[in-house]
N, CA and C atoms as an extended XYZ file, in Angstrom:
219
Properties=species:S:1:pos:R:3:atomname:S:1:resname:S:1:resid:I:1 pbc="F F F"
N        14.138       -5.615      -25.905 N   MET     1
C        13.451       -5.161      -26.656 CA  MET     1
C        12.627       -4.904      -25.031 C   MET     1
N        11.716       -3.205      -25.028 N   THR     2
C        11.545       -3.239      -24.387 CA  THR     2
C        10.344       -2.516      -25.044 C   THR     2
N         8.833       -2.593      -23.372 N   ALA     3
C         7.290       -2.209      -23.373 CA  ALA     3
C         6.732       -1.024      -22.792 C   ALA     3
N         5.860       -0.876      -22.858 N   THR     4
C         5.529        0.078      -22.680 CA  THR     4
C         4.740        0.263      -21.525 C   THR     4
N         4.347        0.362      -20.496 N   PHE     5
C         3.438        0.490      -19.076 CA  PHE     5
C         3.108        1.488      -19.278 C   PHE     5
N         2.153        2.316      -19.246 N   ARG     6
C         0.836        3.582      -18.172 CA  ARG     6
C         0.321        2.518      -17.814 C   ARG     6
N         0.382        3.419      -16.357 N   CYS     7
C        -0.515        3.671      -15.109 CA  CYS     7
C        -1.116        4.704      -15.008 C   CYS     7
N        -2.304        4.820      -14.497 N   ARG     8
C        -3.033        5.966      -13.955 CA  ARG     8
C        -3.711        6.071      -12.409 C   ARG     8
N        -2.476        7.490      -11.782 N   VAL     9
C        -1.972        7.363      -11.027 CA  VAL     9
C        -2.436        8.984      -10.371 C   VAL     9
N        -2.338        9.105       -9.503 N   ASP    10
C        -3.060       11.015       -8.388 CA  ASP    10
C        -2.355       11.036       -9.116 C   ASP    10
N        -3.025       12.868       -9.633 N   LYS    11
C        -1.003       13.778       -9.949 CA  LYS    11
C        -0.771       13.880       -8.847 C   LYS    11
N        -1.087       14.315       -7.509 N   LYS    12
C        -0.106       14.865       -6.161 CA  LYS    12
C         0.903       13.885       -5.955 C   LYS    12
N        -0.134       12.096       -5.651 N   LEU    13
C         0.992       11.240       -5.255 CA  LEU    13
C         2.687       11.541       -6.419 C   LEU    13
N         2.285       11.611       -7.960 N   LEU    14
C         3.081       11.611       -8.974 CA  LEU    14
C         3.617       13.181       -9.423 C   LEU    14
N         3.659       13.670       -8.776 N   ASP    15
C         4.107       14.591       -8.293 CA  ASP    15
C         5.131       14.909       -6.947 C   ASP    15
N         4.744       14.329       -5.806 N   GLN    16
C         5.982       14.107       -4.756 CA  GLN    16
C         7.078       12.326       -5.434 C   GLN    16
N         6.465       11.293       -6.391 N   VAL    17
C         7.578       10.199       -6.748 CA  VAL    17
C         8.530       11.593       -7.814 C   VAL    17
N         7.690       12.080       -8.616 N   HIS    18
C         8.589       12.886       -9.435 CA  HIS    18
C         9.612       13.586       -8.414 C   HIS    18
N         9.327       14.275       -7.971 N   GLN    19
C        10.334       15.424       -6.875 CA  GLN    19
C        11.516       14.375       -5.954 C   GLN    19
N        11.452       13.377       -5.816 N   ILE    20
C        11.943       11.961       -4.379 CA  ILE    20
C        12.528       11.663       -6.108 C   ILE    20
N        12.494       11.713       -6.916 N   SER    21
C        13.475       10.975       -8.118 CA  SER    21
C        14.656       11.743       -8.311 C   SER    21
N        13.934       13.335       -8.285 N   LYS    22
C        14.827       14.338       -8.398 CA  LYS    22
C        15.549       15.008       -7.246 C   LYS    22
N        15.515       14.582       -6.266 N   GLU    23
C        16.370       14.486       -5.135 CA  GLU    23
C        17.141       12.903       -5.582 C   GLU    23
N        16.817       12.159       -5.182 N   LEU    24
C        18.253       10.406       -5.689 CA  LEU    24
C        18.634       10.532       -6.540 C   LEU    24
N        18.520       11.755       -7.956 N   GLY    25
C        19.473       11.482       -8.963 CA  GLY    25
C        18.809       10.665      -10.537 C   GLY    25
N        17.498       10.397      -10.031 N   THR    26
C        16.676        9.273      -11.118 CA  THR    26
C        15.831        9.733      -11.563 C   THR    26
N        14.765        8.809      -12.294 N   SER    27
C        13.796        9.229      -13.392 CA  SER    27
C        12.623        8.405      -11.797 C   SER    27
N        11.693        8.414      -12.987 N   THR    28
C         9.970        8.364      -11.869 CA  THR    28
C        10.292        6.848      -13.172 C   THR    28
N        10.235        6.902      -14.252 N   SER    29
C        10.903        5.748      -14.591 CA  SER    29
C        11.715        4.692      -14.083 C   SER    29
N        13.023        4.715      -13.630 N   GLU    30
C        13.754        3.782      -13.274 CA  GLU    30
C        13.246        3.964      -12.036 C   GLU    30
N        12.544        4.691      -11.274 N   ILE    31
C        12.236        4.037       -9.920 CA  ILE    31
C        10.923        2.433       -9.875 C   ILE    31
N        10.772        2.633      -11.211 N   VAL    32
C         8.981        1.879      -11.296 CA  VAL    32
C        10.194        0.377      -11.789 C   VAL    32
N        11.201        0.503      -13.565 N   ARG    33
C        11.748       -0.107      -13.068 CA  ARG    33
C        13.047       -1.233      -12.647 C   ARG    33
N        12.614       -0.594      -10.835 N   ILE    34
C        13.746       -0.877       -9.777 CA  ILE    34
C        12.712       -1.967       -9.800 C   ILE    34
N        11.950       -1.211       -9.327 N   PHE    35
C        10.325       -1.550       -7.951 CA  PHE    35
C        10.229       -2.878       -8.632 C   PHE    35
N         9.722       -2.808      -10.038 N   MET    36
C         9.302       -4.321      -10.967 CA  MET    36
C        10.405       -5.763      -10.878 C   MET    36
N        12.166       -4.902      -11.068 N   GLN    37
C        12.857       -5.973      -11.120 CA  GLN    37
C        13.368       -6.516       -9.518 C   GLN    37
N        13.264       -5.908       -8.637 N   GLN    38
C        12.161       -6.460       -7.529 CA  GLN    38
C        11.926       -6.691       -6.595 C   GLN    38
N        10.807       -6.924       -8.155 N   THR    39
C         9.443       -7.672       -7.394 CA  THR    39
C         9.460       -8.614       -8.693 C   THR    39
N        10.158       -9.683       -9.199 N   VAL    40
C        10.582      -10.881       -9.890 CA  VAL    40
C        11.926      -10.956       -9.357 C   VAL    40
N        12.740      -10.439       -8.615 N   LYS    41
C        13.692      -10.764       -8.290 CA  LYS    41
C        13.715      -11.558       -6.818 C   LYS    41
N        12.929      -10.478       -6.056 N   ARG    42
C        11.588      -11.803       -4.371 CA  ARG    42
C        10.660      -12.694       -5.045 C   ARG    42
N        10.262      -12.360       -5.871 N   ARG    43
C         8.628      -13.465       -6.284 CA  ARG    43
C         8.437      -12.588       -5.193 C   ARG    43
N         8.277      -11.619       -5.146 N   GLY    44
C         6.769      -11.032       -4.508 CA  GLY    44
C         7.545       -9.387       -4.125 C   GLY    44
N         6.334       -8.448       -3.330 N   LEU    45
C         7.048       -7.003       -3.704 CA  LEU    45
C         7.675       -6.979       -2.290 C   LEU    45
N         8.784       -5.932       -2.572 N   PRO    46
C        10.261       -5.271       -2.427 CA  PRO    46
C         9.999       -4.510       -0.875 C   PRO    46
N         8.902       -5.315       -0.370 N   PHE    47
C         8.240       -4.152        1.106 CA  PHE    47
C         7.522       -5.320        1.122 C   PHE    47
N         7.251       -5.556        3.221 N   PRO    48
C         6.020       -6.105        3.610 CA  PRO    48
C         4.797       -5.759        3.956 C   PRO    48
N         3.649       -6.522        2.833 N   MET    49
C         2.724       -6.230        2.949 CA  MET    49
C         1.380       -6.694        3.990 C   MET    49
N         0.676       -5.603        4.850 N   LYS    50
C        -0.027       -6.340        5.935 CA  LYS    50
C        -1.552       -5.309        5.934 C   LYS    50
N        -2.300       -5.427        7.112 N   LEU    51
C        -3.369       -5.630        7.475 CA  LEU    51
C        -2.786       -4.883        8.576 C   LEU    51
N        -4.557       -3.474        8.724 N   GLU    52
C        -3.832       -2.862        9.628 CA  GLU    52
C        -3.963       -3.586       11.163 C   GLU    52
N        -3.929       -3.695       12.049 N   ASP    53
C        -4.477       -4.115       13.821 CA  ASP    53
C        -5.021       -3.741       13.493 C   ASP    53
N        -6.327       -4.469       13.543 N   ASN    54
C        -8.397       -3.794       14.051 CA  ASN    54
C        -8.154       -4.548       15.438 C   ASN    54
N        -7.039       -4.725       16.219 N   SER    55
C        -7.627       -5.655       17.772 CA  SER    55
C        -7.941       -4.606       18.757 C   SER    55
N        -7.092       -3.904       18.344 N   ASP    56
C        -8.327       -2.682       19.231 CA  ASP    56
C        -9.735       -2.296       19.804 C   ASP    56
N       -10.155       -2.789       17.916 N   LEU    57
C       -12.231       -2.023       17.448 CA  LEU    57
C       -12.356       -3.716       18.323 C   LEU    57
N       -11.655       -5.207       18.791 N   LEU    58
C       -13.147       -5.528       19.534 CA  LEU    58
C       -13.439       -6.158       20.604 C   LEU    58
N       -13.099       -5.215       22.143 N   PRO    59
C       -13.667       -4.872       22.701 CA  PRO    59
C       -14.653       -4.803       22.489 C   PRO    59
N       -14.918       -3.869       21.712 N   ASP    60
C       -15.605       -2.784       21.696 CA  ASP    60
C       -16.758       -3.388       21.405 C   ASP    60
N       -16.471       -4.252       19.828 N   ARG    61
C       -17.189       -4.890       19.373 CA  ARG    61
C       -17.939       -6.179       20.236 C   ARG    61
N       -16.576       -6.622       21.192 N   GLU    62
C       -17.867       -7.418       21.981 CA  GLU    62
C       -18.692       -7.595       23.031 C   GLU    62
N       -18.358       -6.134       23.272 N   ARG    63
C       -19.222       -5.034       24.524 CA  ARG    63
C       -20.883       -4.556       23.068 C   ARG    63
N       -20.713       -4.454       22.203 N   GLN    64
C       -22.167       -4.194       21.809 CA  GLN    64
C       -22.544       -5.509       21.192 C   GLN    64
N       -21.928       -6.743       21.082 N   ALA    65
C       -22.712       -7.941       21.127 CA  ALA    65
C       -23.308       -8.349       22.077 C   ALA    65
N       -22.371       -8.383       23.330 N   GLU    66
C       -23.160       -8.188       24.846 CA  GLU    66
C       -24.022       -7.630       25.041 C   GLU    66
N       -23.886       -6.677       25.197 N   THR    67
C       -25.669       -5.491       24.835 CA  THR    67
C       -26.805       -6.048       24.358 C   THR    67
N       -26.793       -5.722       22.410 N   LEU    68
C       -27.189       -6.662       22.272 CA  LEU    68
C       -27.909       -7.953       22.037 C   LEU    68
N       -26.450       -8.207       23.088 N   SER    69
C       -27.405       -9.719       23.662 CA  SER    69
C       -28.475      -10.125       24.376 C   SER    69
N       -28.150       -9.758       25.974 N   GLN    70
C       -28.594       -9.148       27.315 CA  GLN    70
C       -29.322       -8.181       26.479 C   GLN    70
N       -29.684       -7.817       24.997 N   PHE    71
C       -31.213       -6.300       25.351 CA  PHE    71
C       -32.089       -7.941       24.362 C   PHE    71
N       -31.603       -8.307       23.587 N   TYR    72
C       -32.869       -9.925       22.888 CA  TYR    72
C       -33.264      -10.725       23.802 C   TYR    72
N       -32.283      -10.771       25.067 N   GLN    73
C       -32.895      -11.358       25.747 CA  GLN    73
C       -34.076      -12.253       26.025 C   GLN    73
């Protein structure tokens, strides 16, 4: 038994995926099916998910906090 899955995506993104799937000799639907199968198989996303490292912003924020602290003393 199959089910229909609908999802709204940016047209530019969809066009890019269509082009890549065409180059791979498959369809966008097949790419989505592969993604879903791998998600179930791995019990998680088939690629690492992480937040950007913002540690480079920390020194600026520390300086700002120090400046504010000195100002309000």
